[in-house]
C-alpha positions as CSV (number, residue, x, y, z in Angstrom):
1,M,61.0,125.6,59.1
2,Y,57.3,126.4,60.1
3,L,54.3,124.9,61.9
4,M,51.1,123.7,60.2
5,K,48.1,121.7,61.0
6,V,47.5,118.5,59.0
7,D,45.3,115.4,59.1
8,P,47.6,112.7,60.8
9,R,46.2,110.2,58.3
10,A,47.8,112.1,55.5
11,L,51.2,111.8,56.7
12,K,53.5,109.2,55.2
13,D,55.9,107.0,57.1
14,N,59.6,107.4,56.3
15,P,60.8,104.1,54.6
16,D,64.3,105.0,55.8
17,N,63.3,105.5,59.6
18,T,66.1,104.7,61.8
19,R,64.1,103.1,64.6
20,Q,62.4,100.0,63.0
21,S,62.0,97.8,66.0
22,K,58.5,97.8,67.3
23,S,57.5,99.4,70.6
24,T,55.9,97.4,73.3
25,P,52.0,97.4,73.7
26,Q,52.5,98.8,77.1
27,A,54.4,101.8,75.8
28,D,51.9,102.4,73.1
29,A,49.0,102.2,75.5
30,L,50.7,104.8,77.7
31,L,51.5,107.2,74.9
32,L,47.8,106.8,73.7
33,A,46.5,107.7,77.1
34,T,48.8,110.8,77.3
35,I,47.6,112.1,73.8
36,R,43.9,111.7,74.9
37,A,44.6,113.6,78.1
38,V,46.8,116.5,76.9
39,D,47.1,116.2,73.2
40,I,50.4,116.0,71.3
41,I,52.9,118.2,73.3
42,Q,55.8,117.9,70.8
43,P,54.8,118.2,67.1
44,P,56.1,115.5,64.8
45,V,58.9,116.7,62.3
46,V,58.0,116.3,58.6
47,F,59.5,117.3,55.3
48,P,57.9,117.7,51.9
49,E,57.7,114.7,49.6
50,R,60.1,114.8,46.6
51,N,59.8,113.7,43.1
52,G,56.6,115.5,42.3
53,G,54.6,114.4,45.4
54,N,52.6,116.9,47.4
55,G,52.5,115.1,50.6
56,F,54.6,115.1,53.7
57,I,56.9,112.4,55.0
58,I,57.5,111.9,58.8
59,E,61.0,112.4,59.8
60,A,60.5,112.1,63.6
61,G,57.2,111.1,65.4
62,H,55.9,108.0,63.7
63,R,54.5,106.7,67.1
64,R,52.9,110.0,67.9
65,R,51.1,110.1,64.6
66,R,49.8,106.4,65.0
67,Q,48.5,107.0,68.4
68,A,46.9,110.3,67.3
69,V,45.0,108.4,64.7
70,A,44.1,105.8,67.3
71,A,42.8,108.6,69.5
72,G,40.5,109.9,66.7
73,I,42.2,113.4,66.4
74,E,41.3,115.1,63.2
75,E,44.3,117.5,63.0
76,I,47.6,117.7,64.7
77,E,50.4,120.3,64.5
78,V,53.6,119.3,62.6
79,L,56.9,121.1,62.2
80,V,57.9,121.2,58.5
81,V,61.6,121.2,57.7
82,E,63.5,121.2,54.5
83,A,64.1,117.8,53.0
84,A,67.8,116.7,53.6
85,N,69.9,115.1,50.8
86,D,70.1,111.8,52.7
87,N,66.3,111.8,53.2
88,G,66.8,112.8,56.7
89,A,68.8,109.7,57.7
90,M,71.4,111.4,59.9
91,R,68.8,113.8,61.5
92,S,66.7,110.8,62.3
93,M,69.5,108.8,63.8
94,V,70.7,111.7,66.0
95,E,67.2,112.4,67.2
96,N,66.5,108.9,68.1
97,I,69.7,108.4,69.9
98,A,69.3,111.6,71.8
99,R,65.7,110.7,72.9
100,E,66.3,107.0,73.8
101,P,69.1,104.5,73.0
102,L,68.5,102.6,69.8
103,N,68.2,98.9,69.7
104,P,71.5,97.6,68.4
105,V,69.8,96.2,65.4
106,D,68.4,99.7,64.5
107,Q,72.0,101.1,65.0
108,W,73.5,98.6,62.7
109,R,70.9,99.4,60.0
110,G,71.2,103.1,60.5
111,I,74.9,103.0,60.0
112,E,74.6,100.8,57.0
113,R,72.1,103.3,55.5
114,L,74.4,106.3,56.1
115,V,77.3,104.5,54.6
116,A,75.1,103.6,51.5
117,L,74.4,107.4,51.3
118,D,78.2,108.0,51.0
119,W,78.9,108.8,54.7
120,T,82.4,107.8,55.8
121,E,82.9,106.0,59.1
122,E,84.9,108.9,60.4
123,A,82.1,111.4,59.6
124,I,79.4,109.1,61.2
125,A,81.6,108.9,64.3
126,V,81.9,112.7,64.5
127,A,78.3,113.3,64.0
128,L,77.1,110.6,66.6
129,T,80.1,111.4,69.0
130,L,81.1,107.8,69.0
131,P,84.6,106.2,68.5
132,V,85.5,105.1,65.0
133,R,86.2,101.7,66.5
134,Q,82.5,101.5,67.7
135,I,81.3,102.3,64.3
136,R,83.4,99.6,62.8
137,K,82.2,97.2,65.4
138,L,78.6,97.9,64.6
139,R,79.2,97.5,61.0
140,L,80.7,94.2,61.6
141,L,77.7,93.1,63.6
142,A,75.6,94.0,60.5
143,N,76.9,90.7,59.1
144,V,74.3,88.8,61.2
145,L,71.8,86.8,59.2
146,P,68.8,89.0,58.4
147,A,66.3,86.4,59.8
148,M,68.3,86.6,63.1
149,L,68.3,90.4,63.0
150,D,64.6,90.5,62.7
151,H,64.1,88.3,65.7
152,M,66.7,90.5,67.7
153,A,64.7,93.6,66.7
154,K,61.7,92.2,68.7
155,G,63.8,92.6,72.0
156,D,65.2,89.1,72.2
157,M,68.9,90.0,72.2
158,P,71.9,87.7,72.8
159,S,74.7,88.8,75.1
160,E,77.5,90.7,73.8
161,P,80.0,87.7,73.6
162,Q,77.4,85.6,71.9
163,L,76.6,88.4,69.4
164,C,80.3,88.6,68.7
165,T,80.5,84.9,68.0
166,I,77.5,85.0,65.7
167,A,78.7,87.9,63.7
168,A,82.0,86.4,63.1
169,A,80.6,83.3,61.5
170,A,79.9,83.0,57.8
171,L,76.2,83.7,56.6
172,D,76.0,80.0,55.3
173,E,76.9,78.7,58.8
174,Q,74.5,81.1,60.5
175,K,71.7,79.9,58.1
176,E,72.3,76.3,59.0
177,V,72.4,76.9,62.7
178,W,69.3,79.1,62.6
179,K,67.3,76.4,61.0
180,A,68.2,74.1,63.8
181,H,67.6,76.6,66.8
182,K,64.9,78.8,65.3
183,P,62.3,79.2,68.1
184,K,58.6,78.6,67.8
185,K,56.2,81.6,67.6
186,G,56.3,83.5,70.9
187,D,59.4,81.7,72.3
188,T,62.8,83.1,72.9
189,V,66.0,81.9,71.3
190,S,68.6,79.8,73.1
191,W,71.4,82.2,72.0
192,W,73.9,80.1,74.0
193,S,73.2,77.1,71.8
194,V,73.4,79.3,68.7
195,A,76.8,80.8,69.7
196,N,78.1,77.5,70.8
197,A,77.4,75.9,67.4
198,L,79.1,78.8,65.6
199,S,82.0,79.2,68.0
200,K,85.5,78.4,66.8
201,K,88.8,78.1,68.8
202,R,90.7,81.4,68.6
203,M,94.5,81.5,68.9
204,Y,95.8,85.0,69.6
205,A,98.8,86.7,68.2
206,K,99.8,87.9,71.7
207,D,100.4,84.3,72.7
208,A,102.5,83.5,69.5
209,S,106.2,82.9,70.1
210,F,106.9,82.7,66.4
211,G,107.6,85.5,64.1
212,D,106.3,86.7,60.6
213,D,108.7,84.2,58.9
214,L,106.8,81.1,60.4
215,R,103.5,82.9,60.2
216,Q,103.8,83.2,56.4
217,A,105.2,79.7,56.0
218,Y,102.1,78.3,57.8
219,G,99.6,80.5,56.0
220,I,98.4,82.2,59.1
221,E,96.3,85.5,58.7
222,W,95.5,87.5,61.7
223,V,92.1,89.0,62.2
224,E,91.4,92.0,64.6
225,D,88.8,91.4,67.3
226,L,86.9,94.7,67.3
227,F,85.1,93.8,70.6
228,A,88.4,93.6,72.7
229,P,89.7,96.5,74.6
230,A,91.3,98.9,72.2
231,D,94.6,99.1,74.2
232,E,95.6,95.5,73.8
233,D,96.6,93.2,70.8
234,S,93.4,91.5,69.9
235,R,94.5,89.9,66.6
236,Y,93.6,86.2,66.4
237,T,93.3,83.2,63.9
238,T,90.9,80.3,63.8
239,N,93.4,78.2,62.0
240,V,94.3,76.3,65.1
241,E,96.3,73.5,63.4
242,A,98.6,76.0,61.6
243,F,99.1,78.1,64.8
244,L,100.1,75.0,66.9
245,G,102.4,73.9,64.2
246,A,104.2,77.1,64.0
247,Q,104.5,77.1,67.9
248,Q,105.9,73.6,67.7
249,E,108.5,74.4,65.1
250,W,109.5,77.5,67.1
251,M,110.1,75.3,70.1
252,T,112.2,72.8,68.0
253,I,114.4,75.7,66.7
254,N,114.8,77.4,70.1
255,L,115.2,74.2,72.2
256,P,118.0,74.7,74.9
257,K,120.9,72.4,75.0
258,K,119.6,70.3,77.8
259,G,116.0,70.6,76.7
260,A,113.1,68.4,75.6
261,I,109.6,69.0,74.1
262,V,107.0,67.3,76.3
263,E,103.2,66.8,76.1
264,V,100.6,67.9,78.7
265,N,98.5,65.6,80.8
266,N,94.8,65.7,81.4
267,Y,95.3,68.4,84.0
268,G,97.2,70.6,81.6
269,Q,100.5,70.1,83.4
270,P,103.7,69.1,81.5
271,D,104.3,65.3,81.4
272,L,107.9,65.2,82.6
273,P,110.1,62.1,82.2
274,K,109.7,59.3,84.7
275,K,111.4,60.0,88.1
276,A,112.0,63.7,87.2
277,E,111.7,66.2,89.9
278,R,110.4,69.6,88.9
279,V,112.5,72.5,90.0
280,Y,110.4,75.6,91.1
281,G,113.4,77.7,92.3
282,K,116.5,78.9,90.3
283,P,117.7,76.0,88.0
284,G,121.2,74.7,88.5
285,K,123.7,73.9,85.7
286,G,122.8,70.3,85.6
287,D,119.0,70.8,85.4
288,S,117.1,70.3,82.2
289,T,114.4,72.4,80.5
290,A,111.0,71.1,79.4
291,M,109.1,73.1,76.8
292,Y,105.4,72.5,76.1
293,L,102.2,74.0,74.7
294,D,99.5,74.8,77.4
295,R,95.7,74.6,76.6
296,E,95.8,78.2,75.2
297,G,98.6,77.4,72.8
298,K,101.2,79.4,74.6
299,V,104.8,78.1,74.8
300,Q,105.7,77.3,78.4
301,S,108.8,75.9,79.9
302,V,109.7,74.3,83.3
303,H,112.9,73.1,84.7
304,Y,113.5,69.6,86.1
305,R,116.2,67.4,87.4
306,M,116.8,63.7,87.1
307,P,118.2,61.5,89.8
308,E,121.8,60.6,89.6
309,V,122.6,57.2,87.8
310,R,125.0,55.4,90.3
311,K,127.2,52.7,88.8
312,P,128.1,49.7,91.0
313,N,131.6,50.1,92.5
314,G,134.4,48.5,90.6
315,Q,132.5,47.9,87.3
316,T,134.8,49.8,85.0
317,G,134.9,47.3,82.2
318,S,132.9,44.4,80.6
319,S,132.1,41.3,82.7
320,A,134.3,39.2,80.2
321,D,137.3,41.5,80.8
322,R,136.9,41.2,84.5
323,S,136.6,37.4,84.5
324,T,139.4,36.8,82.0
325,G,142.7,36.1,83.8
326,A,141.5,37.7,87.1
327,D,140.9,34.4,88.9
328,D,144.3,33.0,87.7
329,E,146.1,36.1,88.9
330,A,144.4,35.9,92.3
331,I,145.3,32.2,92.7
332,S,148.9,32.6,91.8
333,A,149.5,35.6,93.9
334,S,150.4,34.8,97.5
335,K,148.5,36.5,100.2
336,A,150.9,38.4,102.4
337,R,150.0,38.9,106.0
338,P,149.3,42.7,106.7
339,G,151.2,44.4,109.4
340,V,148.1,45.0,111.4
341,T,145.1,42.7,111.4
342,Q,141.5,43.8,110.7
343,K,140.9,43.6,114.5
344,G,143.9,45.7,115.1
345,Q,142.6,48.3,112.6
346,D,139.3,48.4,114.4
347,M,141.0,49.1,117.7
348,I,143.1,51.8,116.1
349,G,139.9,53.4,114.9
350,D,138.3,53.4,118.4
351,F,141.6,54.8,120.0
352,R,141.7,57.7,117.3
353,T,137.9,58.4,117.7
354,D,138.3,58.7,121.6
355,A,141.3,60.9,121.2
356,L,139.7,63.1,118.6
357,H,136.5,63.6,120.8
358,D,138.7,64.2,123.8
359,A,140.7,66.9,122.0
360,L,137.6,68.5,120.5
361,G,136.2,68.9,124.0
362,R,139.4,69.9,125.9
363,A,141.9,71.5,123.6
364,P,141.9,75.2,122.9
365,I,140.6,75.8,119.3
366,K,140.5,79.2,117.5
367,D,137.3,80.4,115.9
368,D,138.8,80.2,112.3
369,M,140.1,76.7,112.9
370,L,136.7,75.7,114.5
371,M,134.9,76.9,111.4
372,A,137.3,75.0,109.1
373,L,136.8,71.8,111.0
374,L,133.1,72.1,110.7
375,V,133.5,72.3,106.8
376,L,135.9,69.3,107.0
377,A,133.4,67.3,109.1
378,F,130.6,67.8,106.4
379,S,132.9,66.2,103.8
380,G,133.3,63.0,105.9
381,Q,132.4,59.7,104.3
382,N,130.1,59.0,107.2
383,V,128.1,62.1,106.5
384,R,125.3,61.8,103.9
385,V,124.0,65.2,102.9
386,D,120.6,65.1,101.0
387,S,121.4,68.4,99.3
388,G,118.8,70.6,97.7
389,A,121.4,72.6,95.8
390,N,122.6,70.2,93.1
391,D,121.4,67.7,90.6
392,H,121.6,64.6,92.9
393,V,120.4,64.6,96.4
394,F,123.3,62.9,98.1
395,G,127.0,62.2,97.9
396,T,130.3,63.3,99.4
397,K,132.2,64.7,96.4
398,R,130.4,68.0,96.3
399,M,131.1,68.5,100.0
400,Q,134.7,67.5,99.5
401,R,135.4,70.2,97.0
402,H,134.5,72.8,99.6
403,A,136.9,71.3,102.2
404,A,139.7,71.2,99.5
405,R,139.7,75.1,99.6
406,L,141.4,74.8,103.1
407,F,144.5,72.9,102.0
408,S,147.8,74.1,100.6
409,E,149.6,72.3,97.7
410,D,151.7,70.3,100.1
411,G,148.5,68.9,101.8
412,R,148.5,71.0,105.0
413,L,145.6,73.1,106.4
414,S,146.5,76.5,105.4
415,F,143.8,79.3,105.0
416,D,142.9,82.8,105.8
417,M,139.6,84.0,107.4
418,E,138.2,85.0,104.0
419,T,138.7,81.4,102.6
420,V,137.1,79.9,105.6
421,R,134.1,82.2,105.2
422,V,133.7,81.2,101.5
423,A,133.9,77.5,102.4
424,A,131.5,77.8,105.3
425,R,128.9,79.6,103.0
426,S,129.3,77.0,100.3
427,T,128.9,74.2,102.8
428,L,125.8,75.7,104.3
429,V,124.3,76.2,100.8
430,E,124.8,72.4,100.2
431,V,123.3,71.5,103.6
432,L,120.4,73.7,104.3
433,S,117.3,73.1,102.2
434,C,113.6,74.0,102.4
435,R,112.6,71.8,99.5
436,R,109.6,69.5,100.1
437,N,111.5,66.3,99.3
438,I,114.3,64.2,100.9
439,S,116.6,67.2,101.2
440,N,114.3,69.1,103.5
441,S,116.4,70.4,106.5
442,G,113.3,71.1,108.5
443,V,113.0,74.0,111.0
444,V,116.6,74.7,111.2
445,S,116.6,75.9,107.6
446,R,113.8,78.3,108.4
447,I,115.6,79.5,111.5
448,A,118.7,80.2,109.5
449,G,116.8,82.0,106.6
450,E,115.2,84.3,109.2
451,A,118.6,84.9,111.0
452,I,120.3,86.0,107.8
453,G,117.4,88.0,106.3
454,A,116.6,85.5,103.5
455,D,113.1,86.9,103.1
456,G,114.6,89.8,101.1
457,F,115.9,87.3,98.5
458,L,112.6,85.5,97.8
459,P,111.5,85.9,94.2
460,N,108.4,87.6,92.9
461,M,105.6,85.1,93.4
462,G,103.0,87.1,91.6
463,T,103.0,84.8,88.5
464,E,100.4,82.5,87.0
465,D,102.3,79.4,88.0
466,F,102.1,80.2,91.8
467,L,98.9,82.1,92.0
468,V,97.0,79.1,90.4
469,C,98.0,77.2,93.6
470,L,96.1,79.6,95.8
471,S,92.4,79.1,96.9
472,R,89.7,81.7,96.2
473,Q,90.0,83.0,99.7
474,A,93.8,83.3,99.6
475,L,93.5,85.1,96.1
476,E,91.0,87.6,97.5
477,A,93.2,88.2,100.5
478,A,96.1,89.0,98.3
479,A,94.1,91.2,96.1
480,K,92.8,93.1,99.1
481,E,96.4,93.6,100.4
482,A,97.5,94.8,96.9
483,N,94.4,97.1,96.6
484,V,93.2,95.1,93.5
485,L,89.5,94.8,93.2
486,P,88.4,91.0,93.2
487,R,86.6,89.8,90.1
488,A,83.6,87.6,89.8
489,R,85.6,84.8,88.5
490,V,88.8,83.3,90.2
491,R,90.8,83.3,87.0
492,E,89.9,86.9,86.3
493,T,91.1,87.8,89.7
494,R,94.2,85.9,89.2
495,A,94.9,87.5,85.9
496,A,94.4,91.0,87.5
497,L,96.9,90.1,90.1
498,V,99.5,88.8,87.6
499,D,99.3,92.2,85.7
500,H,99.5,94.1,89.0
501,F,102.6,92.2,90.3
502,K,104.5,92.6,87.1
503,E,105.8,95.9,88.5
504,V,105.4,95.1,92.3
505,Q,107.1,92.4,94.3
506,F,104.8,89.9,95.8
507,V,105.8,87.4,98.5
508,H,103.0,85.2,100.0
509,P,103.2,85.2,103.8
510,A,103.4,81.3,103.9
511,A,106.7,81.6,102.1
512,L,108.4,83.7,104.7
513,F,111.2,82.0,106.8
514,S,109.8,82.7,110.2
515,P,109.7,79.2,111.8
516,D,106.6,77.6,113.1
517,A,106.3,78.1,116.9
518,K,105.6,74.3,117.4
519,D,108.5,73.2,115.4
520,L,110.8,75.6,117.2
521,A,109.5,74.4,120.7
522,D,110.0,70.7,119.6
523,L,113.7,71.6,118.8
524,I,114.3,73.5,122.1
525,K,112.9,70.5,124.0
526,H,115.9,68.4,123.0
527,A,118.0,70.5,125.4
528,D,116.1,68.9,128.2
529,H,117.5,65.5,127.4
530,L,121.2,66.4,127.3
531,D,121.8,65.3,130.9
532,D,120.1,61.9,130.3
533,D,122.1,61.1,127.2
534,R,125.4,62.0,128.8
535,D,124.7,59.6,131.6
536,D,124.7,56.9,129.0
537,D,128.0,58.1,127.4
538,P,130.8,55.6,128.4
539,A,133.5,58.3,128.3
540,V,131.7,60.6,130.6
541,S,130.5,57.8,132.9
542,S,134.2,56.6,133.3
543,N,135.2,60.0,134.3
544,A,132.5,60.4,136.9
545,A,133.5,56.9,138.2
546,G,136.9,58.1,139.0
547,D,138.9,56.4,136.2
548,P,142.5,57.3,136.9
549,S,143.3,57.4,133.2
550,E,140.7,60.1,132.4
551,A,140.0,63.3,134.1
552,T,137.0,65.6,133.9
553,V,137.1,68.6,131.6
554,A,136.4,70.8,134.5
555,D,139.6,69.6,136.2
556,L,141.8,69.5,133.2
557,D,140.8,72.8,131.7
558,A,139.1,74.8,134.5
559,E,140.6,78.1,133.2
560,Q,139.2,77.6,129.7
561,F,135.7,76.6,130.9
562,E,135.6,78.7,134.1
563,E,132.1,79.2,135.5
564,P,130.8,82.3,137.4
565,A,132.0,82.3,140.9
566,D,128.5,83.0,142.3
567,G,127.3,79.6,141.3
568,S,124.6,81.0,139.1
569,E,125.4,78.1,136.6
570,N,126.1,74.6,137.3
571,A,129.8,73.8,137.0
572,D,129.6,70.0,137.2
573,A,131.5,68.0,134.7
574,D,128.2,67.0,133.1
575,E,127.8,70.6,131.9
576,T,131.3,70.7,130.3
577,A,132.0,71.6,126.7
578,Y,133.1,68.0,126.2
579,G,129.7,66.6,127.4
580,I,127.9,68.9,125.0
581,A,130.2,68.0,122.1
582,A,129.7,64.3,122.9
583,E,126.0,64.9,122.7
């Protein structure tokens, strides 16, 4: 290595120069002015010409030599180095990268030139301190149509996603698209239009539910996306039809017993059977499962329940069977007069009701019996429970099975406290519901949930199905609370939250059981109308009027319902337990 002075016009350009993209006129003018002012500060690097030539070839400093000629300089200093086996290809590439980042097109060409000189990808990566994956990525982009590369080298570059799409297409397809979108002289390319014309739908291996057996049966070959993050499965296929077919067959094979494969509507939601109600919570035994493919080709499943099919009472056989002989039998059978007429039965019903209400208000009842009677009351045939816990929203049979726990084999009430607790819990499960349908219990279910700490039993709501229901502001608030940086796009923020909440429990504040203050106030207001309602009660009114057949609860059971002696609470008959029970 030594310095020498040469005529810049005698130096020859290196045909294998790494940086082939032309510099801008502004940059050339600035370099020319600098050389005229202070001459060349850093001498160009040259090496002797091989194969019998006696000249020198520039390894580094092509622009400096051109501007020296333009400045009219007769001689410049150059640094002569020994010619490398690869014609200085690696040294040229390292020098250019260190001085200024290379245009991507020049990087592709430089790497391809090194590979042609028997450099391995691993050796290039070590020499350039780049990951092997980056080298392979650049080599893949070298498959871009040469005409497109020449235009890119002028500085009109597509974005990285557009470049990925272009490079993944076949050269024949690129050629046809380039003919249609080639710009006029001096114009820029609409790279979006080029990439859009070459884009193909990708179905990713990470979204596939099927295994290698179905993959091979459908002829699916995975291709690695070298532009995706290195720590995720980026394999994909553009054979969309085969991918969806394999997914469909997998769903058919793995369909649950009470399951069905459904289509999606225009909004990407499953098209459930008519009158089906989607179940967002824990599915019950009678619920069905709907499996479907979303817009990304992923297998998804939802649960739903169908309304109960109620048969008309008494229709247990065919109409012909019911009509044949039934009329003759009815005519021939004599109608015996019942022991008590229908009016008498109505009177008995009234007598029993009054006696029952009187006993509930006056008789001493132990706590376990009182709890058992509440369970029995919910199984009465006059009680309709729009339950949110079963496959149909109403009916008495499900309530009656809880009351049946309290009876012995001989038909008598016989139970211990633990049995009553179980029956009471089961009854409350049937009755209390927060679902947004006919079974909604209203504010009382929220109060009950808060009282027993049901917030701690809420599921993880940090899923795609729930987060897609949140607005941008709500998503960003959840991200801020979870210390997750919001993204530019809503779906990217949602995806980041889904990944974050895989390990962390997330419950949206709107899902907590704490009741709304207005609803709670409306409930408490009903206590103000107890007195007015009891004034209209015939049973209480007769007592107040001095009916000798009835006595007030305060008189008959003063000891049981004794009021404080200081008169701090009203001890009138209107404030008795019977009056409250009647209400």
